[in-house]
Residue, then its C-alpha position, 0 to 999 in steps of 0.5 A: m305799141s305801135i299798129t299800122r293799118h293800111e288801105t282800111a275800109t269800114r269792115m276792114s283793114r287789107a293789111v296791118v302791121h304790128n310789132n314787125t309782123v303784118y297781118l293780111c286780110g283774105q285775099v282773092a283773085k283780080d279775075r273771078t272769072a278765072d280757072i282755078t289756076g288763073q285765080t290762084e296766080t292773080m290772088l298770090a300777085k295780090v299778096d305779092d303786092l301788099l307785102e311789097s308795100v309793107n316792107s316784106d316778101r313771100k320769103n318772110i311769110l311764116s303762115a298762111t291758111v288757103y281756102v278752097r272752094d272744092m277740093k278737087d281743085f286742091a292739086a291745081m292750086n298746089t301746082v301754082w302755090d309750089a312755083w310761087v313759094p320760094e325754094g326754102h321758104a316754105p310757110a306754115r300752112a293749112c288748106v281748107e275747104a270753105r264756102m265762099a263769100s261770092p260763088e265765083l270765087l275759087v280760092e282765098v289765102s290769108v298771110i302773116a309774114a315777117v317786116k323786112a329788118 
């Protein structure tokens, strides 16, 4: 059994690969001062970067859990999400309203994806 941890700190690893599956920790926006659209865009860019670093991509996402601070932002977040997900490759997804670790955060996502064959 092989487990590979990437960008590991005391509390968590940003990505963990096991059995050709990658698990990403919760990703948040690069710019926490942006609106929901900007935060979603930069959050998903971080997901792209992490997936690429472990030989995966958004076409291989199996599951995603999106956390939004306020459901009033649901439609705007989905506009960005829908443009980002490749056609025909929508993962299983849940979206829940959640209190964030920092008040300026509007959105966070956790992702499970397959590693490319």
